[in-house]
C-alpha positions as CSV (number, residue, x, y, z in Angstrom):
1,X,-7.1,-18.1,-51.7
2,X,-7.2,-14.0,-50.7
3,X,-6.3,-11.8,-52.9
4,X,-3.8,-9.4,-51.8
5,X,-5.0,-5.7,-51.0
6,X,-4.6,-2.6,-53.4
7,X,-3.3,0.4,-52.1
8,X,-6.6,1.7,-52.4
9,X,-7.5,-0.9,-49.7
10,X,-4.7,-0.5,-48.1
11,X,-4.9,3.6,-47.7
12,X,-9.0,3.0,-46.3
13,X,-7.6,0.5,-43.7
14,X,-4.4,2.0,-42.6
15,X,-7.0,5.0,-42.1
16,X,-9.5,3.0,-40.5
17,X,-7.0,2.4,-37.7
18,X,-5.8,5.1,-37.5
19,X,-9.1,6.5,-36.5
20,X,-9.8,3.5,-34.3
21,X,-6.6,4.2,-32.1
22,X,-7.3,8.1,-31.9
23,X,-11.1,7.4,-30.5
24,X,-9.9,4.3,-28.1
25,X,-6.5,6.7,-27.1
26,X,-8.7,8.4,-24.2
27,X,-10.6,5.1,-23.2
28,X,-7.3,3.1,-22.9
29,X,-6.0,5.2,-19.8
30,X,-8.8,5.4,-18.5
31,X,-9.5,1.4,-18.3
32,X,-5.4,1.3,-17.0
33,X,-6.9,3.3,-14.3
34,X,-10.1,1.3,-13.3
35,X,-7.3,-1.7,-13.6
36,X,-5.1,0.0,-11.6
37,X,-8.1,0.6,-8.6
38,X,-9.5,-2.7,-8.9
39,X,-5.8,-4.1,-8.1
40,X,-5.6,-2.0,-5.5
41,X,-9.1,-2.8,-4.2
42,X,-8.5,-6.2,-4.7
43,X,-5.1,-6.6,-2.6
44,X,-7.1,-5.8,0.3
45,X,-9.8,-8.3,0.0
46,X,-8.4,-11.1,-2.1
47,X,-11.6,-13.6,-2.0
48,X,-13.4,-10.4,-3.6
49,X,-15.3,-12.3,-6.7
50,X,-16.5,-8.5,-7.5
51,X,-13.3,-7.4,-7.5
52,X,-11.4,-10.0,-9.6
53,X,-14.3,-9.8,-12.3
54,X,-13.3,-6.1,-12.6
55,X,-9.9,-6.9,-13.0
56,X,-11.0,-9.3,-15.6
57,X,-12.9,-7.4,-17.4
58,X,-10.8,-4.3,-17.7
59,X,-8.1,-6.6,-19.1
60,X,-10.2,-8.1,-21.6
61,X,-11.5,-5.1,-23.0
62,X,-8.0,-3.8,-23.2
63,X,-7.4,-7.0,-25.0
64,X,-10.2,-6.8,-27.8
65,X,-10.1,-3.2,-28.1
66,X,-6.1,-3.7,-28.3
67,X,-7.0,-6.5,-31.4
68,X,-9.0,-3.6,-33.2
69,X,-7.0,-1.4,-33.0
70,X,-4.2,-3.8,-34.3
71,X,-2.0,-3.2,-31.2
72,X,-0.7,-6.6,-31.4
73,X,1.3,-7.0,-28.8
74,X,-0.7,-5.6,-26.3
75,X,-3.4,-7.6,-27.3
76,X,-1.2,-10.3,-26.6
77,X,0.7,-9.8,-23.5
78,X,-3.4,-8.9,-22.1
79,X,-4.6,-12.0,-23.0
80,X,-1.8,-13.7,-21.2
81,X,-2.6,-11.8,-18.1
82,X,-5.9,-12.2,-18.6
83,X,-5.3,-16.5,-18.6
84,X,-4.1,-15.8,-15.0
85,X,-6.5,-14.1,-13.8
86,X,-9.1,-16.6,-15.7
87,X,-7.7,-19.5,-12.8
88,X,-8.0,-16.9,-9.8
89,X,-12.0,-16.1,-11.1
90,X,-12.8,-19.7,-11.1
91,X,-11.2,-20.2,-7.3
92,X,-8.1,-22.5,-9.3
93,X,-5.9,-19.4,-7.6
94,X,-5.3,-17.0,-5.3
95,X,-4.6,-13.3,-5.4
96,X,-1.6,-13.2,-3.3
97,X,0.1,-9.5,-2.7
98,X,3.1,-11.1,-5.4
99,X,0.2,-11.6,-7.7
100,X,-1.2,-8.4,-7.0
101,X,2.5,-6.4,-7.5
102,X,3.6,-8.3,-10.6
103,X,0.1,-7.5,-12.0
104,X,0.7,-4.1,-11.0
105,X,3.9,-3.8,-13.1
106,X,2.3,-5.5,-16.0
107,X,-0.2,-2.9,-16.1
108,X,2.6,-0.3,-15.7
109,X,4.1,-2.3,-19.0
110,X,0.7,-1.8,-20.6
111,X,1.3,1.8,-19.8
112,X,4.4,2.0,-21.6
113,X,3.3,0.4,-24.6
114,X,0.3,2.5,-24.9
115,X,2.8,5.5,-24.7
116,X,5.2,4.2,-27.4
117,X,1.7,4.5,-29.3
118,X,0.4,7.4,-28.3
119,X,3.4,9.4,-26.9
120,X,6.7,7.9,-28.9
121,X,7.7,6.6,-25.5
122,X,10.2,4.2,-25.1
123,X,9.7,0.8,-23.8
124,X,11.5,-2.3,-22.7
125,X,10.3,-5.1,-24.7
126,X,11.7,-8.3,-23.0
127,X,10.2,-6.9,-19.8
128,X,6.5,-8.4,-20.9
129,X,8.2,-11.9,-21.5
130,X,9.7,-11.6,-18.1
131,X,6.3,-10.7,-16.3
132,X,4.2,-13.4,-17.5
133,X,6.7,-15.9,-16.5
134,X,6.9,-15.0,-13.0
135,X,3.0,-15.1,-13.1
136,X,3.1,-18.2,-14.5
137,X,5.6,-19.3,-11.8
138,X,3.5,-18.6,-9.6
139,X,-0.2,-20.2,-11.3
140,X,1.1,-22.8,-13.2
141,X,-0.9,-24.2,-16.4
142,X,-3.2,-20.6,-16.6
143,X,-5.2,-21.6,-19.8
144,X,-7.0,-19.6,-22.4
145,X,-10.4,-18.5,-20.6
146,X,-12.8,-19.4,-23.8
147,X,-15.5,-19.8,-22.0
148,X,-15.4,-17.1,-19.8
149,X,-14.6,-15.2,-23.3
150,X,-16.9,-16.0,-24.9
151,X,-19.7,-15.1,-22.3
152,X,-17.9,-11.5,-22.1
153,X,-17.8,-10.9,-25.9
154,X,-21.4,-11.5,-25.3
155,X,-22.0,-8.3,-23.3
156,X,-18.5,-6.5,-23.7
157,X,-17.8,-5.1,-27.1
158,X,-14.0,-3.6,-27.9
159,X,-13.4,-0.1,-27.5
160,X,-16.4,-0.2,-24.3
161,X,-15.1,-0.4,-21.2
162,X,-18.6,-0.8,-19.3
163,X,-20.4,-3.5,-20.2
164,X,-23.1,-3.6,-22.4
165,X,-26.9,-5.5,-22.0
166,X,-27.3,-8.5,-23.1
167,X,-30.9,-10.1,-24.0
168,X,-31.4,-13.9,-22.6
169,X,-34.1,-16.5,-23.0
170,X,-34.2,-18.5,-20.5
171,X,-36.6,-21.9,-20.1
172,X,-36.6,-23.3,-16.6
173,X,-38.4,-26.7,-16.0
174,X,-37.9,-27.8,-12.6
175,X,-37.8,-30.9,-11.7
176,X,-41.1,-32.4,-9.9
177,X,-39.8,-33.2,-6.7
178,X,-37.9,-30.0,-6.9
179,X,-40.3,-28.6,-3.6
180,X,-39.7,-31.4,-1.5
181,X,-35.8,-30.9,-2.4
182,X,-36.3,-27.7,-0.2
183,X,-36.3,-25.0,-3.4
184,X,-38.7,-22.4,-4.0
185,X,-39.1,-22.0,-7.9
186,X,-40.5,-18.2,-7.2
187,X,-37.8,-17.2,-5.4
188,X,-35.0,-17.9,-8.5
189,X,-37.6,-16.4,-10.3
190,X,-37.6,-13.5,-8.2
191,X,-33.7,-13.3,-8.3
192,X,-33.6,-13.3,-12.0
193,X,-35.7,-10.4,-11.6
194,X,-32.7,-8.4,-9.6
195,X,-30.4,-9.1,-12.3
196,X,-32.3,-6.5,-14.8
197,X,-35.5,-6.3,-16.7
198,X,-37.0,-9.1,-16.5
199,X,-40.5,-11.2,-18.0
200,X,-41.7,-14.4,-17.3
201,X,-44.5,-16.4,-18.8
202,X,-45.8,-19.3,-17.2
203,X,-46.5,-22.8,-19.3
204,X,-49.3,-24.9,-17.6
205,X,-49.5,-27.3,-20.3
206,X,-47.5,-30.2,-18.3
207,X,-50.1,-29.7,-15.4
208,X,-52.2,-33.2,-15.6
209,X,-56.0,-33.7,-14.3
210,X,-56.1,-33.1,-10.8
211,X,-56.8,-37.0,-9.7
212,X,-53.4,-37.4,-10.8
213,X,-51.4,-34.1,-9.6
214,X,-49.2,-34.6,-6.4
215,X,-49.9,-32.3,-3.6
216,X,-46.3,-31.7,-3.4
217,X,-45.0,-31.7,-7.1
218,X,-44.3,-28.6,-9.1
219,X,-45.4,-29.2,-12.9
220,X,-45.3,-25.5,-14.4
221,X,-42.4,-24.4,-16.2
222,X,-41.5,-20.8,-17.8
223,X,-40.3,-18.9,-19.9
224,X,-38.1,-16.2,-18.7
225,X,-36.8,-13.1,-21.3
226,X,-34.0,-11.2,-19.6
227,X,-31.6,-8.4,-20.5
228,X,-29.0,-7.4,-18.7
229,X,-25.5,-6.2,-18.3
230,X,-24.1,-9.2,-15.3
231,X,-21.8,-12.3,-16.6
232,X,-23.3,-15.6,-17.9
233,X,-22.6,-17.4,-14.6
234,X,-24.1,-14.2,-12.4
235,X,-27.5,-16.1,-14.7
236,X,-26.2,-19.2,-14.0
237,X,-25.3,-18.9,-10.1
238,X,-29.5,-18.3,-9.6
239,X,-29.8,-22.4,-10.7
240,X,-26.8,-23.3,-9.2
241,X,-28.3,-25.9,-6.9
242,X,-31.0,-26.9,-9.4
243,X,-29.2,-27.4,-12.6
244,X,-28.2,-30.9,-11.9
245,X,-31.6,-32.3,-11.5
246,X,-34.0,-29.3,-13.6
247,X,-34.0,-28.3,-17.3
248,X,-32.3,-25.2,-17.8
249,X,-31.4,-23.8,-20.9
250,X,-29.9,-20.4,-21.4
251,X,-29.7,-18.6,-25.1
252,X,-28.4,-15.1,-26.3
253,X,-30.6,-13.4,-28.3
254,X,-30.3,-9.9,-28.6
255,X,-27.2,-7.9,-27.3
256,X,-26.3,-4.1,-27.2
257,X,-24.2,-2.8,-30.3
258,X,-25.3,-6.2,-32.2
259,X,-24.5,-5.6,-36.2
260,X,-28.0,-6.4,-36.4
261,X,-29.7,-4.5,-33.5
262,X,-31.6,-2.2,-36.0
263,X,-33.2,-4.8,-38.0
264,X,-36.9,-6.0,-37.2
265,X,-37.2,-9.0,-34.4
266,X,-37.8,-12.3,-35.4
267,X,-41.2,-13.1,-36.2
268,X,-43.4,-15.3,-34.2
269,X,-42.8,-18.4,-36.0
270,X,-39.3,-18.5,-36.2
271,X,-39.2,-17.9,-32.4
272,X,-41.5,-21.1,-31.6
273,X,-38.8,-22.9,-34.3
274,X,-35.7,-22.1,-31.8
275,X,-37.3,-22.7,-28.4
276,X,-38.6,-26.3,-30.2
277,X,-42.0,-25.7,-29.4
278,X,-43.5,-25.9,-33.2
279,X,-42.0,-27.9,-36.3
280,X,-41.3,-26.0,-39.2
281,X,-44.1,-28.1,-41.3
282,X,-46.9,-27.7,-39.3
283,X,-45.8,-23.9,-39.0
284,X,-46.2,-24.3,-43.3
285,X,-49.2,-25.4,-43.4
286,X,-50.9,-22.1,-41.2
287,X,-48.7,-19.8,-43.7
288,X,-50.9,-19.3,-46.2
289,X,-53.9,-18.4,-44.0
290,X,-55.1,-14.7,-43.7
291,X,-55.3,-15.1,-39.8
292,X,-52.6,-14.2,-38.0
293,X,-50.2,-16.9,-37.0
294,X,-50.5,-17.2,-33.6
295,X,-54.0,-17.2,-33.6
296,X,-53.9,-20.4,-36.4
297,X,-51.6,-21.7,-34.8
298,X,-53.9,-22.3,-31.3
299,X,-56.2,-23.2,-33.3
300,X,-55.2,-26.2,-34.9
301,X,-53.8,-27.3,-31.8
302,X,-49.7,-27.1,-32.8
303,X,-48.8,-24.8,-30.2
304,X,-50.4,-24.4,-27.0
305,X,-51.8,-20.5,-25.9
306,X,-49.2,-20.2,-23.3
307,X,-46.6,-21.1,-25.9
308,X,-47.8,-18.5,-28.2
309,X,-48.1,-15.4,-25.6
310,X,-44.4,-16.7,-24.4
311,X,-43.2,-16.2,-27.8
312,X,-45.3,-12.6,-27.8
313,X,-44.1,-11.7,-24.4
314,X,-40.1,-12.2,-26.2
315,X,-40.9,-10.1,-29.2
316,X,-42.3,-7.0,-27.2
317,X,-39.6,-7.4,-24.5
318,X,-36.6,-7.2,-27.3
319,X,-38.4,-4.2,-28.7
320,X,-38.4,-2.5,-25.7
321,X,-34.7,-2.9,-24.6
322,X,-34.1,-1.6,-27.9
323,X,-36.3,1.2,-28.0
324,X,-34.8,2.0,-24.7
325,X,-31.3,1.9,-25.8
326,X,-31.7,3.9,-28.6
327,X,-33.5,6.9,-26.1
328,X,-29.8,6.8,-24.0
329,X,-28.0,6.8,-27.1
330,X,-29.7,9.8,-27.7
331,X,-28.8,11.4,-24.4
332,X,-25.5,9.6,-23.8
333,X,-22.3,11.2,-23.0
334,X,-19.7,12.0,-25.7
335,X,-16.0,12.3,-26.1
336,X,-14.5,16.1,-27.0
337,X,-11.0,16.9,-28.2
338,X,-9.7,19.4,-25.4
339,X,-8.7,21.8,-28.2
340,X,-12.4,21.9,-29.4
341,X,-13.6,22.4,-25.6
342,X,-11.2,25.6,-24.8
343,X,-12.4,27.3,-28.5
344,X,-16.2,26.7,-27.1
345,X,-15.0,28.6,-24.0
346,X,-12.9,31.0,-25.4
347,X,-15.8,31.8,-27.8
348,X,-18.0,32.4,-24.6
349,X,-15.5,34.5,-23.1
350,X,-15.3,36.9,-26.1
351,X,-19.0,36.6,-25.8
352,X,-19.1,37.9,-22.6
353,X,-16.8,40.6,-23.4
354,X,-19.1,41.9,-26.4
355,X,-22.3,41.5,-24.1
356,X,-20.8,44.1,-21.1
357,X,-20.2,46.5,-24.5
358,X,-23.6,46.4,-25.6
359,X,-24.9,46.7,-22.1
360,X,-23.0,49.7,-21.6
361,X,-23.6,51.3,-25.1
362,X,-27.8,50.5,-24.4
363,X,-27.0,52.4,-20.6
364,X,-25.0,55.4,-22.4
365,X,-27.2,56.4,-25.1
366,X,-31.1,55.1,-22.8
367,X,-32.2,53.3,-25.7
368,X,-35.3,51.7,-24.0
369,X,-35.0,48.6,-26.9
370,X,-32.1,48.2,-26.9
371,X,-31.9,48.2,-23.3
372,X,-34.3,45.5,-23.5
373,X,-32.2,43.4,-26.2
374,X,-29.1,43.8,-23.7
375,X,-30.6,42.4,-20.8
376,X,-31.8,39.9,-22.8
377,X,-28.8,39.1,-24.7
378,X,-27.0,39.3,-21.1
379,X,-29.3,36.7,-19.8
380,X,-28.5,34.3,-22.1
381,X,-25.3,35.1,-22.1
382,X,-25.2,34.2,-17.9
383,X,-26.9,31.0,-19.5
384,X,-24.5,30.0,-22.1
385,X,-21.5,30.6,-19.6
386,X,-22.9,28.5,-17.3
387,X,-23.3,25.6,-19.0
388,X,-19.9,25.7,-20.8
389,X,-18.4,26.2,-17.3
390,X,-20.2,22.7,-16.4
391,X,-19.1,21.2,-19.5
392,X,-15.3,21.4,-18.0
393,X,-15.9,20.3,-14.6
394,X,-15.2,16.5,-13.4
395,X,-15.3,15.0,-9.8
396,X,-11.8,14.7,-8.4
397,X,-12.3,11.8,-7.4
398,X,-10.2,10.5,-11.1
399,X,-7.1,12.0,-9.7
400,X,-7.6,10.9,-6.3
401,X,-7.6,7.5,-7.6
402,X,-4.4,7.6,-8.6
403,X,-2.6,8.7,-5.7
404,X,-3.7,5.0,-3.8
405,X,-0.9,3.5,-6.0
406,X,1.4,5.8,-4.7
407,X,0.9,5.7,-0.9
408,X,1.3,1.9,-1.6
409,X,4.3,1.6,-3.8
410,X,6.4,4.8,-1.3
411,X,5.2,3.2,1.8
412,X,6.3,0.0,1.0
413,X,9.8,1.4,-0.2
414,X,10.3,3.1,2.9
415,X,9.2,-0.4,5.0
416,X,5.8,1.8,6.5
417,X,2.5,0.8,7.0
418,X,0.0,3.7,5.6
419,X,-3.8,3.8,4.1
420,X,-4.7,6.5,2.0
421,X,-8.7,7.6,2.5
422,X,-10.4,9.6,1.3
423,X,-13.3,11.8,0.9
424,X,-15.3,14.1,-1.5
425,X,-14.3,12.2,-4.5
426,X,-17.3,13.5,-6.3
427,X,-16.5,17.2,-5.9
428,X,-16.3,18.8,-9.2
429,X,-13.2,20.6,-10.4
430,X,-12.2,22.9,-14.0
431,X,-10.7,20.0,-15.7
432,X,-7.4,22.5,-16.4
433,X,-7.7,22.7,-12.4
434,X,-7.5,19.1,-12.1
435,X,-4.8,18.5,-14.4
436,X,-2.6,21.4,-13.0
437,X,-3.2,19.9,-9.3
438,X,-1.8,16.9,-9.3
439,X,2.1,17.2,-9.2
440,X,1.3,19.3,-6.2
441,X,-0.4,16.8,-4.5
442,X,2.3,14.4,-5.1
443,X,5.1,16.6,-3.6
444,X,2.6,17.1,-0.3
445,X,2.1,13.3,-1.0
446,X,5.2,12.0,-0.6
447,X,6.4,14.7,2.2
448,X,3.6,13.6,4.3
449,X,4.8,9.2,3.8
450,X,8.6,10.6,4.6
451,X,8.8,13.3,6.8
452,X,5.2,12.9,8.2
453,X,4.2,9.3,9.2
454,X,6.5,7.5,11.1
455,X,7.8,3.8,10.7
456,X,5.2,1.2,12.6
457,X,7.9,0.6,15.7
458,X,8.1,4.3,16.4
459,X,4.3,4.8,16.3
460,X,4.2,1.2,18.4
461,X,6.3,3.1,20.9
462,X,4.6,6.2,21.3
463,X,1.4,4.8,21.7
464,X,-0.4,4.8,18.2
465,X,-1.4,1.8,15.4
466,X,1.5,0.5,13.7
467,X,-0.4,1.6,10.6
468,X,-0.5,5.3,9.7
469,X,-3.1,7.4,7.6
470,X,-3.3,9.7,5.2
471,X,-7.0,11.3,4.6
472,X,-7.2,13.2,1.2
473,X,-10.9,15.3,1.2
474,X,-12.4,18.1,-1.3
475,X,-15.6,20.2,-0.5
476,X,-16.9,23.1,-2.5
477,X,-17.0,26.5,-0.4
478,X,-18.5,29.1,-2.0
479,X,-16.7,29.8,-5.4
480,X,-14.0,27.7,-4.3
481,X,-12.8,24.1,-3.7
482,X,-10.8,23.1,-0.3
483,X,-8.5,20.3,-0.7
484,X,-7.0,18.8,3.0
485,X,-4.3,16.3,2.9
486,X,-4.1,15.3,6.2
487,X,-1.7,12.7,7.9
488,X,-1.7,11.3,11.6
489,X,2.4,11.6,11.6
490,X,4.8,13.2,14.1
491,X,3.7,16.6,13.2
492,X,5.9,19.7,12.4
493,X,8.9,20.6,14.5
494,X,8.4,24.2,15.2
495,X,12.4,24.3,16.8
496,X,14.2,22.7,13.8
497,X,12.0,24.6,11.5
498,X,12.9,28.1,13.5
499,X,16.9,27.2,13.4
500,X,16.4,26.3,9.8
501,X,14.9,29.7,9.2
502,X,17.9,31.7,11.5
503,X,20.5,29.6,9.3
504,X,18.9,30.6,6.1
505,X,18.4,34.7,7.3
506,X,14.6,34.3,7.0
507,X,13.6,34.9,10.4
508,X,16.0,37.1,13.3
509,X,17.0,34.8,16.2
510,X,15.3,36.4,18.9
511,X,11.8,37.0,16.7
512,X,8.9,35.9,17.8
513,X,7.2,34.3,15.1
514,X,3.4,32.6,15.5
515,X,2.9,28.8,15.2
516,X,1.0,29.5,11.6
517,X,2.9,31.8,10.2
518,X,6.2,30.0,11.3
519,X,4.9,27.0,9.2
520,X,4.6,28.9,6.1
521,X,8.3,29.1,5.9
522,X,8.4,25.6,4.6
523,X,6.9,26.8,1.6
524,X,10.4,29.4,1.1
525,X,12.4,27.4,-2.1
526,X,15.6,25.4,-0.6
527,X,13.9,25.3,2.9
528,X,14.4,21.9,4.2
529,X,15.3,20.1,7.6
530,X,15.4,16.5,6.3
531,X,18.7,15.0,8.2
532,X,19.5,12.8,5.2
533,X,18.8,12.9,1.5
534,X,16.3,10.3,0.4
535,X,15.5,8.5,-2.9
536,X,11.9,10.0,-1.9
537,X,12.7,14.1,-0.7
538,X,15.2,16.0,1.8
539,X,17.0,18.2,-1.3
540,X,14.8,21.1,-0.3
541,X,12.5,20.9,-3.5
542,X,9.2,20.4,-2.9
543,X,6.9,22.9,-1.1
544,X,8.1,25.7,-2.4
545,X,7.2,24.1,-5.9
546,X,3.6,23.6,-4.8
547,X,3.5,27.1,-3.3
548,X,4.6,28.3,-7.4
549,X,1.6,25.9,-8.6
550,X,-1.1,27.2,-6.3
551,X,-0.3,30.8,-7.3
552,X,-0.3,30.1,-10.9
553,X,-4.0,28.3,-10.1
554,X,-5.3,31.6,-7.6
555,X,-5.4,29.5,-4.7
556,X,-3.7,29.5,-1.6
557,X,-2.3,27.0,1.1
558,X,-2.8,26.6,4.6
559,X,-1.2,24.8,7.1
560,X,-1.5,23.5,11.0
561,X,0.3,20.9,12.4
562,X,0.5,19.6,16.0
563,X,3.5,17.9,17.3
564,X,3.2,13.9,17.9
565,X,-0.8,14.2,16.5
566,X,-0.4,15.1,12.9
567,X,-0.5,17.3,10.0
568,X,-2.9,19.4,7.8
569,X,-2.5,21.1,4.4
570,X,-5.5,22.8,2.9
571,X,-5.6,24.0,-0.8
572,X,-8.4,26.5,-1.9
573,X,-8.3,27.1,-5.5
574,X,-10.9,28.2,-7.7
575,X,-13.6,26.2,-9.2
576,X,-12.8,27.3,-12.6
577,X,-9.5,29.3,-14.5
578,X,-11.6,31.3,-17.3
579,X,-14.7,33.3,-16.3
580,X,-15.2,34.2,-13.0
581,X,-17.6,37.0,-11.0
582,X,-15.4,39.7,-10.2
583,X,-16.3,43.1,-8.1
584,X,-14.8,46.0,-10.4
585,X,-13.4,48.3,-8.7
586,X,-11.1,51.9,-9.8
587,X,-7.8,53.4,-8.8
588,X,-7.5,57.1,-11.1
589,X,-7.5,56.2,-14.0
590,X,-6.8,52.4,-13.5
591,X,-9.3,49.3,-13.1
592,X,-9.1,46.1,-10.6
593,X,-10.9,43.2,-10.1
594,X,-11.6,41.3,-7.1
595,X,-12.8,37.7,-7.0
596,X,-16.0,38.1,-5.5
597,X,-15.9,34.8,-3.6
598,X,-13.4,36.8,-1.7
599,X,-15.4,39.8,-1.0
600,X,-17.2,40.4,2.1
601,X,-18.5,44.3,2.3
602,X,-17.5,47.8,1.2
603,X,-17.0,50.7,3.8
604,X,-16.0,54.0,3.1
605,X,-12.7,55.8,4.3
606,X,-13.0,59.3,5.0
607,X,-9.3,61.5,5.6
608,X,-10.9,61.9,9.0
609,X,-11.5,58.2,9.5
610,X,-7.7,58.2,8.4
611,X,-6.0,60.4,10.5
612,X,-8.1,59.2,13.4
613,X,-5.7,56.1,13.3
614,X,-2.4,58.0,13.4
615,X,-1.1,56.6,10.7
616,X,-2.4,52.7,11.9
617,X,-4.2,51.5,8.9
618,X,-6.9,49.9,11.1
619,X,-10.6,50.3,10.1
620,X,-13.5,50.3,12.6
621,X,-15.8,48.2,11.0
622,X,-19.1,47.8,13.3
623,X,-16.9,47.9,16.8
624,X,-14.1,45.5,15.0
625,X,-10.5,46.5,13.6
626,X,-10.2,45.5,10.1
627,X,-6.0,45.7,8.8
628,X,-6.6,47.7,5.4
629,X,-3.6,47.7,2.3
630,X,-3.8,50.7,0.4
631,X,-3.8,49.6,-3.4
632,X,-3.0,53.2,-4.9
633,X,0.6,53.1,-3.0
634,X,1.4,49.2,-3.5
635,X,0.7,49.7,-7.0
636,X,2.2,53.6,-7.2
637,X,-1.0,54.9,-8.9
638,X,-0.7,58.4,-10.2
639,X,-3.4,61.1,-8.9
640,X,-4.8,63.0,-6.0
641,X,-5.9,60.9,-3.4
642,X,-10.3,61.5,-3.1
643,X,-11.5,62.9,-0.1
644,X,-13.6,59.9,0.0
645,X,-12.4,56.1,-0.2
646,X,-13.5,53.0,-0.1
647,X,-12.7,49.7,1.6
648,X,-12.9,46.4,0.0
649,X,-13.1,44.5,2.8
650,X,-11.7,40.1,1.7
651,X,-12.2,37.0,3.6
652,X,-8.8,35.2,3.4
653,X,-8.2,31.7,5.1
654,X,-10.9,33.4,7.5
655,X,-8.9,37.0,8.1
656,X,-10.9,39.8,7.3
657,X,-8.4,42.5,5.7
658,X,-9.4,45.3,3.5
659,X,-8.0,47.0,0.1
660,X,-8.2,50.8,-0.3
661,X,-9.8,51.5,-3.8
662,X,-11.0,55.2,-4.7
663,X,-14.0,54.1,-6.2
664,X,-16.3,51.0,-6.3
665,X,-17.6,50.3,-10.2
666,X,-19.9,47.1,-9.0
667,X,-20.3,43.4,-9.8
668,X,-18.5,42.3,-13.5
669,X,-18.4,38.7,-15.4
670,X,-14.5,38.9,-15.7
671,X,-13.5,36.7,-18.7
672,X,-9.6,35.7,-17.7
673,X,-7.0,36.3,-19.9
674,X,-3.3,35.4,-19.4
675,X,-0.7,38.9,-19.4
676,X,2.2,39.4,-22.1
677,X,5.7,37.3,-21.0
678,X,7.0,40.3,-19.6
679,X,4.3,40.9,-17.2
680,X,3.3,37.6,-16.1
681,X,5.1,37.3,-12.9
682,X,4.1,40.5,-11.5
683,X,3.4,39.7,-7.8
684,X,-0.5,40.5,-6.6
685,X,-2.3,40.2,-10.2
686,X,-3.1,36.8,-11.7
687,X,-4.7,38.0,-14.9
688,X,-6.3,40.6,-17.1
689,X,-9.7,41.3,-18.5
690,X,-11.2,43.9,-21.1
691,X,-13.9,46.4,-19.9
692,X,-17.1,46.9,-22.1
693,X,-15.6,50.1,-23.2
694,X,-12.4,48.4,-24.1
695,X,-10.0,49.2,-21.8
696,X,-7.7,46.3,-19.8
697,X,-8.3,46.0,-16.2
698,X,-5.6,43.9,-13.9
699,X,-7.5,41.0,-11.6
700,X,-6.1,41.0,-8.0
701,X,-4.4,37.8,-6.8
702,X,-5.9,39.1,-3.1
703,X,-4.1,36.2,-0.9
704,X,-0.7,36.5,-2.4
705,X,-1.2,40.5,-2.0
706,X,-1.7,40.4,1.5
707,X,1.4,37.9,1.8
708,X,3.2,40.3,0.3
709,X,2.6,43.0,2.6
710,X,2.9,41.4,5.6
711,X,6.5,40.2,4.0
712,X,7.3,43.6,3.3
713,X,6.6,45.3,7.0
714,X,8.2,41.9,8.4
715,X,11.6,42.9,6.2
716,X,11.2,46.7,7.3
717,X,11.2,45.5,11.4
718,X,14.4,43.8,10.7
719,X,16.1,47.4,9.5
């Protein structure tokens, strides 16, 4: 009988479970995302064994890890789901649309259970039983997947969503008539090699004397050592057509993460005993000799040289695989808490500021040695900054994958047929930007589903396919990422937007506004042309939320639409929100910074140039008229305007607009600092930074500045 745990033991056990749960938290939600993705792919191709395997592995890992972390309700619930998918996996049931629907509901229930533990959420526990009962009605007699679970256990360890490698010992002794039956054993060996690292040793002891050989017979058998992360089923499938007539034995001899993986591998004699190639008494006879065991076994005739060679190959193979795993483990990724990463970025930001002070001090005192040190520190700081920023970069595909479920569920709810396609999922963006981008994209996609894409009958009547498409793409563009949401729906109704704008006082009745400006009106608060309020949209809340979110990310929105053909919304976002390459300028005593990615060039502006345009703010830049904005007037800066000013030419959405400043200082590594509570919402300013001399410079939000000035001019023309 087990003794009761002491208080100290209970405390230790609770601490271990708590640490396991903390470690598993991020992986738990990743596994749920993987499960959802696999289910959505399986819905397209219900007979795809690879996708069925993905679902099964995700469920199995959640079950195993949940049990390890003592999430007993999650483990029990997932165990039932795993039983259902074992029948599907073995071809005893099909992955129908109804089963996919219920499994997606089950996935949401598992998430709710995790949220209950990790985020103090609430969950309807009775729903778990309802889902399982509904699934069992569709897939009766679902039993525990014992064999499949055993196979997975040998390849997957709890707490890791990716399958770990397993080393198998395989003895393949084909029937002598295998060639006559139409099977080439060498092709089977070649197929095994495609599954992973593989070593093959031929055993020739059964080959008869020349006079007794049947030219059509096969007398060789093989010992194979295979390291793979594929399931046991994949190996068994190689021998599926010969297993009934040939001898095939598959044994697990080593696995990644096994408790004994650090210990030395079995000795030669142990391997031969395990294989059945050597008797225990024969091994004991040679152990007292000073010679190597292998040599003595061959000399005494107890074992053939080929079998000794095969055992030696196994020894060497396992050692090599373990060394490779150690090497891989040394460079593998690790999980780092977000607050630690943010702290690192802040420290790098402070270092950049101090480095700027050092460079400025070295320049002001003209000390050669100090200047040399400052240059070296600047080089190292640049490298550290870039490395730190890269650590924060994540592929945007993790966000894209979440929208497949959104499109599926909403299109079903609205009775529409819509497919989501994606491109550029590997495009990397700052983790913070990705996190804050999710809600704006949800609003845009919901609008495309509800307002953009027509119902199947309407599309068919206009000559379109019954199924609509929403295409989500991402691509790098300089220091920005362009994220585009396109649909092939009805497009925006210019007349309806114009009427609504006039009704809300945003536009004069006789105003001749260009279409690209007209589309921007849908970003105004409370603007909606929906004729009816639905559960999806129509309340005038959505696109203004998108605009505020993108403005907060220092990004911009561009809208284009063609009546009857569809709408495209492009979000232009900075790669990172922490440190940027800036362009430092000065107006009076104040400093302003432009994001370098928006700056094209600088030109001089004299008083004569200003007077020659008769009050129109246009500059002739090599034959091209470029409008400009006087930042001195816009920000009401004090002091006299100098005789020679500078125009910083920016490019925003392929439009060249100049910004007039007093002085151009040059490039500047800019650590972005948030403004205080009272200045956080100042239009045209996205943040601030500290210069090397300790003064503060404001970072300009150029797209917002241009939008503000244009709006002021439009309002002035109405008066």
